[in-house]
N, C-alpha and C positions, 0 to 999 in steps of 0.2 A: 514495645516492638520498634524495630528500625524501619524507616521508610524505605520502600523499594526504590530502585534507581529511577524508574520513570516518574515517580512522584517528586523527585528532587529537581527536575527540570523546570525552569521558570516559564510557565505557560503564558505569562503576560508579555513576554518578549519573543516567544517562539513564532517563527514565520513558517508558512508553507514551504516544504522542501523535503529533502531526503537526508536522514540522520542515522548514524550508527547508534543504536540504543544501547547495545551491550554486546559483549563477546563471551561466550561460554565455552567450556571444554568438556568433551565427552571422550574419555581416554585420551588418544593422541589427536583427535579431530577438533578444530575450531568451528564453532557455530556463531555466525554473525546475525544479529537481530537488527533489522532496519525499521525505522520509524518513517513511514511514507505519509507525511503530513499534508493533507489536501486542503484544509481550511485553517484559518488562523484562530487558534483556541480563544474563546471568551471575547472575540471581537466581531465574529460574523456567525450567522446561523450554522448549526451543525447539519450534516447531510441526513436526509430522511432514511429510514430503514430500508425502504424499497430499492432505492438507488444503491445504497451500501451493499445490499444483498446481491443485486445484479452485478456490481463491480467485483464482488467476491467471486461469484461464479465464473465471470469472464476472465478475471485476472488469474485465478487458480488454473483454469483450463489452458490459458495461454502459457503460463509458466511451466506447467507440467508437460507441455508438448514442445517446449522451446528446444531447438536442436543443441544448443550449447549448455543451457542451465538445467534442463529437466532432471538430471540425476543429482543436482545440488539443492533442489527446492525441498525444504522440509515443511514449510507452512506459509500460507498467505491468507490473512483474514483481518476482519475489522477490529478497530479499537472500540472499547465500550463507549467512549465519549463521542463516537461518530464524527471525529475530525480527521480520520485517516485509517491506515492499515499497517499491519506488521507483516514483514517478510523475513523468514528465517532461511538462511542459506548455509549449507555446509561449506566451510572455507573461511579464510581470514581476509576480509574485505574492508575497504574504506567506502564512504558514501559515493565519491566520484566514480568508483569502479562500476556501479550499477546504473549510472545515468543513461547510457545507451540502451540498456535492457528496459528501463522504465519508460523511455521514449517509445520503444517498440510496443511495450504492453499497453500504454495509454493510447497510442495510435490505433492499436487493435480494438480497444474498447470504444474509442470515439467512432470508429468506422463500422462497428459491428451492426449488422441487421439480421433479421430472422429470429428463429427460436433460440432463446438463451439456453446454453448447455445445462442440463440437469434441472431445468425448470418444469418438472413433471411430478405428480404426486408420488410416483414410484421411486423417484430419485432424490427428493428433497422434502424435508419436514415442514416447509412453509413456502411451497412453490408459487403460491398466488401473490406473494409479497415481492413483486419485481416491478421496476420502472426503467425500461431500456432507454427511452428518449432522454430521461434525466441523467442516467449513467453516461450516455453518449456526450451530453452537454458538459457534465462535470469533468470527464476525461479530457475534452477539448480545452476547457478552462485551465486545468492543471498543466496540460502541454504548453499552451500559449503563455500563461502567466508565470509559470515556474520553470518547467523543464527546458524550454527552448533557450532561456537566458539565465540559467541557474548561477547563483553567486556563492561565494564562500560562506556568507551569512546563512545560506539555505542548505549548507552541507555539514556544518559543525554546530552542535547545540550551543545556545547562548550561555554565557557565564551567569 
């Protein structure tokens, strides 16, 4: 079997950032998959499931309610390795195109207080596995260390 594209990226040189993982075509529509890499793979600890789950709930809620992008959001969810998230948007985009959207989303997550949307037994299959304070902290870290001064090395996959 051939390796899938995401397994061909050198995870030893991959930095936290926003990357176009792939572009697919559904009839005439382009679907852009983004790699939202929050931690440096194999160099720092991965995120725990509770904060990943919380970021997933908050990020999906934010994106599906966003005035400009809500109709283009196909999916937002965690990577199995727990180093980041995938975002699938309908449309042909480059990494830089969604930096403002990601700044908005991670600001929303950083500043969120109260009940996490969907964190109830009726709404979620694992509603007790949430950690809002850590999700707030991770969102702030990604904003300040990556998004506020993002570089080309954090927008294009390494060779």
